[in-house]
SEMAR-627041 format. One record per residue (C-alpha): x, y, z. Coordinates in Angstrom, 2 decimals, padded with zeros to 5 digits. Example, Ala and Ser with C-alpha at 12.3 -4.5 7.8 and 13.67 -1.06 7.14 Angstrom:
<rs>
         x         y         z
    012.30   -004.50    007.80
    013.67   -001.06    007.14
</rs>
This chain:
<rs>
         x         y         z
    013.04   -017.66    021.39
    010.11   -019.35    023.12
    006.85   -017.67    022.22
    004.01   -017.52    024.73
    000.80   -017.72    022.72
   -001.50   -018.21    025.68
   -004.38   -015.77    025.74
   -007.86   -015.41    027.11
   -010.51   -016.87    024.84
   -013.42   -014.83    026.16
   -014.35   -011.17    026.52
   -014.65   -009.57    029.95
   -018.34   -010.46    029.78
   -017.46   -014.12    029.37
   -018.48   -014.27    025.70
   -016.22   -016.42    023.49
   -014.09   -014.03    021.41
   -015.09   -015.66    018.13
   -018.76   -015.26    019.00
   -018.33   -011.63    020.05
   -016.37   -010.90    016.87
   -019.14   -012.42    014.77
   -021.88   -010.51    016.57
   -020.29   -007.08    017.13
   -017.13   -006.47    015.13
   -017.63   -004.96    011.66
   -014.63   -006.09    009.64
   -013.05   -003.99    006.92
   -013.58   -005.24    003.35
   -015.14   -008.36    004.90
   -017.86   -010.71    003.68
   -019.60   -011.36    006.99
   -021.95   -013.99    005.59
   -019.26   -016.64    005.92
   -019.11   -016.08    009.68
   -022.84   -016.20    010.35
   -024.24   -019.07    012.38
   -025.45   -022.09    010.45
   -028.81   -021.42    012.13
   -029.12   -018.26    010.02
   -027.97   -019.82    006.77
   -024.28   -019.02    007.08
   -021.34   -021.40    006.97
   -020.66   -021.15    010.66
   -016.95   -020.40    010.20
   -015.09   -018.60    012.97
   -013.46   -015.23    012.44
   -009.67   -015.81    012.39
   -008.32   -014.15    015.54
   -004.64   -013.23    015.60
   -003.25   -012.76    019.10
    000.52   -012.45    018.82
    003.41   -011.68    016.47
    007.14   -012.22    016.62
    009.51   -011.48    013.75
    007.88   -012.69    010.54
    005.42   -015.03    012.30
    001.96   -014.53    013.76
   -000.13   -016.79    016.01
   -003.87   -017.29    016.16
   -006.04   -017.82    019.22
   -005.63   -021.59    018.89
   -001.82   -021.34    019.09
   -001.20   -022.04    015.42
    001.68   -020.20    013.73
    001.65   -018.56    010.28
    004.25   -016.89    008.10
    003.24   -013.24    007.72
    003.83   -012.90    004.00
    002.06   -009.54    003.77
    003.65   -007.69    006.71
    000.18   -007.28    008.17
   -001.05   -005.10    005.31
    002.20   -004.07    003.54
    003.12   -002.41    006.81
    005.26   -004.23    009.39
    008.69   -003.49    007.89
    010.75   -004.34    010.98
    008.74   -007.41    011.95
    006.46   -008.10    014.88
    007.29   -007.99    018.57
    009.89   -005.20    018.56
    009.88   -004.11    022.18
    011.84   -000.94    021.34
    008.76    000.44    019.61
    006.45   -000.44    022.49
    008.87    001.22    024.88
    009.01    004.36    022.72
    005.21    004.53    022.79
    005.07    004.13    026.55
    007.74    006.75    027.19
    006.02    009.32    024.97
    002.57    008.60    026.42
    003.94    009.13    029.92
    005.40    012.52    028.92
    002.79    013.89    026.49
    000.08    011.50    025.41
   -001.77    013.85    023.09
   -001.76    017.36    021.69
   -003.00    018.58    018.30
   -001.00    020.32    015.58
   -003.72    022.92    015.09
   -001.60    026.10    015.46
    000.61    024.31    017.99
    003.48    021.84    017.80
    005.17    019.21    019.93
    008.74    017.83    019.80
    007.84    014.37    018.47
    006.12    015.76    015.35
    008.83    018.38    014.82
    011.64    015.81    014.91
    009.80    013.38    012.66
    008.97    016.12    010.13
    012.63    017.15    009.99
    013.69    013.53    009.48
    011.17    012.85    006.71
    012.17    016.03    004.91
    015.81    014.92    005.04
    014.88    011.57    003.48
    012.75    013.14    000.75
    014.31    014.17   -002.57
    014.52    017.67   -004.01
    012.83    020.47   -002.08
    010.11    018.35   -000.46
    010.58    019.94    002.93
    007.07    020.45    004.31
    005.39    017.60    006.18
    001.65    017.53    006.84
    000.74    014.65    009.14
   -002.31    012.41    008.82
   -003.27    009.10    010.43
   -003.08    006.99    007.25
   -002.44    006.80    003.53
   -005.97    007.53    002.33
   -005.99    010.72    004.39
   -002.62    011.68    002.91
   -003.99    011.23   -000.62
   -007.08    013.25    000.29
   -004.82    015.98    001.66
   -002.71    016.05   -001.49
   -005.69    016.58   -003.78
   -007.02    019.36   -001.55
   -003.61    021.02   -001.47
   -003.29    020.84   -005.25
   -006.67    022.52   -005.69
   -005.95    025.29   -003.21
   -002.43    025.86   -004.51
   -003.68    026.61   -008.00
   -006.43    028.86   -006.67
   -003.86    030.82   -004.69
   -001.55    031.16   -007.68
   -004.15    032.43   -010.12
   -005.20    029.21   -011.92
   -008.46    028.33   -010.17
   -009.67    026.05   -012.96
   -006.99    023.44   -012.27
   -008.81    020.92   -010.08
   -008.89    017.55   -011.89
   -006.60    014.62   -011.18
   -005.31    011.78   -013.32
   -004.57    008.31   -011.99
   -004.27    004.80   -013.40
   -006.84    002.10   -014.00
   -007.18   -000.54   -011.26
   -004.99    001.56   -008.91
   -006.03    001.84   -005.26
   -005.48    005.14   -003.45
   -007.74    004.91   -000.41
   -011.33    004.97    000.81
   -012.20    008.63    001.65
   -014.44    010.12   -001.02
   -011.67    012.04   -002.76
   -009.14    009.24   -002.54
   -011.79    006.76   -003.69
   -012.46    008.95   -006.72
   -008.76    008.76   -007.55
   -008.91    004.99   -007.08
   -009.34    003.12   -010.37
   -011.25    000.02   -009.21
   -014.87    000.25   -010.45
   -016.21   -002.32   -007.99
   -014.80   -000.42   -005.02
   -016.42    002.82   -006.16
   -019.87    001.80   -007.37
   -021.56    001.42   -003.93
   -020.58    004.96   -002.95
   -021.25    006.94   -006.12
   -021.62    009.74   -006.92
   -018.07    010.51   -005.88
   -015.92    013.63   -006.24
   -015.94    014.75   -009.88
   -012.80    015.40   -011.88
   -010.91    012.12   -011.53
   -009.64    010.78   -014.87
   -008.11    007.33   -015.51
   -005.29    006.25   -017.83
   -003.71    002.81   -018.49
   -001.52    001.21   -015.85
    001.96   -000.25   -016.45
    001.10   -003.95   -016.41
    003.55   -005.12   -019.07
    002.26   -008.71   -019.05
   -000.99   -007.47   -020.59
    000.44   -004.66   -022.71
   -000.95   -004.17   -026.22
    000.43   -006.99   -028.36
    002.51   -004.72   -030.58
    004.39   -003.47   -027.48
    004.97   -006.75   -025.61
    008.51   -007.18   -026.90
    009.71   -003.68   -025.92
    009.26   -002.64   -022.29
    010.69    000.83   -022.86
    008.33    001.50   -025.77
    005.41    000.28   -023.68
    006.41    002.63   -020.86
    006.54    005.58   -023.21
    003.16    004.61   -024.63
    001.65    004.40   -021.12
    003.19    007.72   -020.04
    001.98    009.44   -023.19
   -001.58    008.45   -022.36
   -001.23    010.87   -019.44
   -000.31    013.69   -021.82
   -003.23    012.67   -024.02
   -005.62    012.83   -021.05
   -004.33    016.26   -020.02
   -004.83    017.53   -023.57
   -008.32    016.04   -023.75
   -009.42    017.46   -020.40
   -007.59    020.75   -020.96
   -004.34    021.58   -019.22
   -006.02    024.54   -017.53
   -008.29    022.08   -015.67
   -005.80    019.41   -014.54
   -004.06    019.88   -011.18
   -002.21    016.62   -010.48
   -001.23    013.11   -011.50
   -001.31    010.46   -008.75
    000.92    007.41   -009.27
    002.32    004.67   -007.05
    005.97    003.83   -007.78
    004.92    000.17   -007.99
    001.15   -000.08   -008.42
   -000.37   -002.32   -005.77
   -003.83   -003.22   -007.00
   -003.75   -005.43   -010.06
   -000.70   -007.21   -008.74
    002.46   -005.15   -008.28
    002.99   -003.35   -011.59
    006.53   -001.88   -011.65
    007.30    001.10   -013.86
    008.92    000.31   -017.22
    012.35    001.87   -017.85
    011.99    005.56   -018.67
    008.36    005.74   -017.59
    008.70    008.15   -014.69
    011.24    010.27   -016.56
    008.63    010.79   -019.27
    005.83    011.40   -016.74
    007.94    014.08   -015.05
    008.51    015.77   -018.42
    004.77    015.71   -019.14
    003.84    017.16   -015.76
    006.39    019.93   -016.11
    005.30    020.85   -019.63
    001.64    021.18   -018.63
    002.25    022.63   -015.12
    000.65    019.62   -013.45
    001.77    018.31   -010.05
    003.23    014.81   -009.80
    002.12    013.01   -006.62
    004.04    009.86   -005.67
    001.65    007.77   -003.59
    004.08    005.73   -001.49
    001.64    004.47    001.11
    003.01    000.98    000.44
    006.31    001.59   -001.36
    008.10    003.88    001.11
    010.39    003.02    004.04
    012.38    000.24    002.42
    009.65   -001.79    000.73
    011.36   -001.24   -002.64
    014.83   -000.50   -001.25
    015.02    003.20   -000.36
    013.24    005.32    002.21
    011.19    006.70   -000.67
    010.72    004.60   -003.78
    010.82    007.61   -006.08
    014.58    007.47   -005.41
    014.63    003.83   -006.56
    013.13    004.87   -009.88
    014.93    008.18   -010.34
    012.23    010.86   -010.21
    011.44    013.81   -007.96
    007.71    014.33   -007.36
    006.02    017.48   -006.11
    004.26    015.62   -003.31
    004.86    012.28   -001.58
    002.05    010.58    000.32
    003.10    007.87    002.78
    001.99    005.91    005.85
    002.15    002.18    006.74
    005.88    001.42    007.05
    006.64    004.78    008.69
    005.79    003.19    012.04
    005.74   -000.45    010.87
    002.10   -000.37    011.94
    002.92   -000.10    015.64
    000.95    003.15    015.74
   -001.23    004.84    013.09
    000.45    007.65    011.19
    000.70    009.01    007.65
    002.01    012.11    005.93
    001.83    014.34    002.91
    005.28    015.73    002.10
    005.14    018.79   -000.16
    007.70    020.89   -001.98
    008.74    024.35   -000.85
    007.05    025.71   -004.00
    003.68    024.39   -002.87
    004.12    025.77    000.63
    005.14    029.25   -000.55
    001.60    030.71   -000.93
    000.85    029.71    002.66
    003.77    031.69    004.10
    002.09    035.07    003.78
   -000.89    037.02    005.07
   -003.98    035.28    006.39
   -003.77    032.24    004.12
   -004.02    028.81    005.70
   -004.58    025.23    004.58
   -007.98    024.75    006.26
   -007.58    021.03    006.62
   -006.51    018.68    009.41
   -007.11    015.60    011.54
   -007.54    015.30    015.29
   -004.88    012.59    015.50
   -002.57    013.79    012.71
    001.03    013.75    013.97
   -000.08    012.18    017.26
    002.82    012.39    019.78
    002.85    008.65    020.50
    002.65    007.71    016.82
    005.41    010.16    015.93
    007.66    008.79    018.69
    007.04    005.23    017.50
    007.81    006.26    013.92
    011.12    007.77    015.04
    012.05    004.56    016.86
    011.00    002.48    013.86
    013.17    004.54    011.51
    016.04    004.13    013.97
    015.67    000.35    013.62
    015.49    000.49    009.82
    018.72    002.48    009.74
    020.57    000.58    012.48
    019.80   -002.82    010.96
    020.43   -001.70    007.37
    017.04   -002.93    006.21
    016.98   -000.76    003.07
    020.35   -002.14    002.02
    019.14   -005.63    002.90
    016.19   -005.29    000.53
    018.34   -003.89   -002.26
    020.83   -006.75   -001.86
    018.44   -009.66   -001.39
    015.53   -008.69   -003.65
    017.01   -010.59   -006.66
    017.11   -013.78   -004.58
    013.47   -013.31   -003.54
    012.49   -012.73   -007.15
    014.42   -015.82   -008.25
    012.55   -018.04   -005.77
    009.21   -016.76   -007.03
    010.29   -017.03   -010.66
    010.90   -020.71   -009.96
    007.12   -021.13   -009.74
    006.70   -020.31   -013.43
    006.84   -024.02   -014.29
    003.37   -024.40   -012.77
    000.66   -024.26   -015.46
   -001.37   -021.78   -013.42
    001.42   -019.18   -013.03
    001.37   -016.63   -015.84
    003.54   -013.80   -014.53
    005.75   -012.87   -011.58
    006.33   -009.14   -011.16
    007.24   -006.47   -008.67
    010.33   -004.99   -007.01
    012.15   -005.04   -003.68
    010.14   -007.07   -001.18
    006.85   -006.51   -003.05
    005.63   -009.07   -005.62
    002.54   -010.28   -007.40
    001.98   -013.66   -009.04
   -000.68   -013.54   -011.75
   -002.71   -016.72   -012.20
   -003.98   -017.74   -015.63
   -005.95   -020.52   -017.32
   -003.41   -020.84   -020.13
    000.19   -019.62   -019.98
    000.56   -019.72   -023.78
   -002.44   -017.54   -024.59
   -002.40   -015.64   -021.25
   -006.12   -016.35   -020.98
   -007.41   -015.23   -017.59
   -010.17   -016.64   -015.43
   -013.65   -015.22   -015.80
   -015.41   -013.66   -012.82
   -017.07   -016.87   -011.63
   -013.88   -018.90   -012.05
   -011.87   -016.27   -010.19
   -014.39   -016.34   -007.35
   -014.07   -020.09   -007.02
   -010.30   -020.08   -007.34
   -009.41   -017.18   -005.05
   -012.16   -017.12   -002.43
   -013.38   -020.66   -002.81
   -009.96   -022.26   -002.52
   -006.74   -020.24   -002.48
   -007.38   -017.78    000.36
   -008.30   -020.55    002.79
   -005.77   -023.08    001.46
   -002.83   -020.67    001.72
   -003.77   -019.75    005.28
   -004.21   -023.40    006.24
   -000.81   -024.13    004.70
    000.65   -021.58    007.12
    001.04   -018.57    004.80
   -000.80   -015.31    005.38
   -000.75   -013.33    002.11
   -003.33   -011.89   -000.28
   -005.25   -013.59   -003.07
   -006.76   -010.68   -004.98
   -008.84   -010.16   -008.12
   -009.04   -006.39   -008.34
   -007.99   -006.76   -011.94
   -006.69   -010.18   -012.99
   -006.31   -012.86   -010.27
   -003.05   -012.53   -008.34
   -001.32   -013.61   -005.16
    000.51   -010.73   -003.48
    003.51   -010.89   -001.19
    005.08   -008.14    000.91
    006.83   -009.76    003.91
    008.73   -007.98    006.69
    012.05   -006.55    005.50
    013.93   -008.61    008.08
    013.63   -011.94    006.25
    016.25   -013.48    003.94
    017.02   -016.42    001.68
    015.80   -019.25    003.96
    012.45   -017.51    004.34
    012.20   -016.83    000.59
    012.50   -020.57    000.02
    009.93   -021.26    002.74
    007.41   -018.91    001.11
    008.01   -020.42   -002.34
    007.59   -023.93   -000.95
    004.21   -023.16    000.58
    003.07   -021.44   -002.60
    004.17   -024.37   -004.75
    002.27   -026.85   -002.62
   -000.99   -024.89   -002.69
   -000.76   -023.84   -006.35
   -000.05   -027.42   -007.38
   -003.23   -028.47   -005.61
   -005.07   -025.61   -007.33
   -003.89   -026.87   -010.72
   -005.35   -030.31   -009.95
   -008.71   -028.78   -009.05
   -009.10   -026.78   -012.27
</rs>
């Protein structure tokens, strides 16, 4: 297909887009100093401006094409440029553009809630809509607190999550997040958030590095230990991603979630599966808890629900958690103006239609080993320490020494990731993430529509850039 990448290069006021972006747009998680004019001491770089997407490729304002190796932000499951989703948005906006779910309902939200409940395991039948994953996590913590107050255990308010894990930016979700550098500027945060070890097997305690199952049991048992230390009468929930994003795609060891479920049940603590990234085929099933064989009490999700074509998220709760809200004057006094937005819900329905019609979940389950094999082929590079992940979601950990597993210090990581890799990968034509929230990693989460030729293309670009990185060290 011929792609038209022509676009205006100025705002309606005639200002060059790059200049207007530099002067007025406040980027998320962005170091703006690199875009400042050289007259003010900056580097004078232009903000990268992406103007078009088609399939697994995106184009910038200069007409250059890139492989979208991160699906936008772990989001665009069905690929860019799907006109069916734009048409679904237009049709819904023409019929009912907006109405809130505050004591009212509309067909788009009702149908989507029914569909999500059908996908979810166990008795997770109640869907509370948000506009994103962080809001869904925030909602889940608030629900856990109120549930225990309504059922006679008001002291249960604390939450347990894993070190280095990312669960969102709202104050509650940020408290659950386990990245110290992301939290420090905004402290004090919400009290009661406790951290336990993550499941990064590559850096497991040395006595456990030869036995992944034993390591998983050890990691799960740290949750029980934390509950005991805090007091079971004070702990409300455990928040875990099926595959932990931050730190570089830590998958669960065999038996890990089975043990976590046992622990939560024995202490009457809710298990929240934060699937903001992992749901809707990223690992292989609509919900990744099914991929790993556990039934949580709450699922939080967003991103791939609409493939990013419209903002939407959800907290999906069990019938047990909804039961206290069925009677009397009780309500969950919580909500969002745009939660379950009619247009977003309609787009999500159309997106899920595409995922089902094109068998994308089955595609991921079938082709994931081939993707992993291509990335494993990079292990011969002296900078590649570990390749890990699941489905279409992988992290490549970079090390100074593959024998000792010695990592880069903070200054070295800064030079490697931000000083070289981020720019070099993009210039090589690959949009992905070079991240050091934890040890330095490159993360990949491409659209679910790609296959073996694209796996090889990604690996080829990575090999070229990482080889150059090795020569610079």
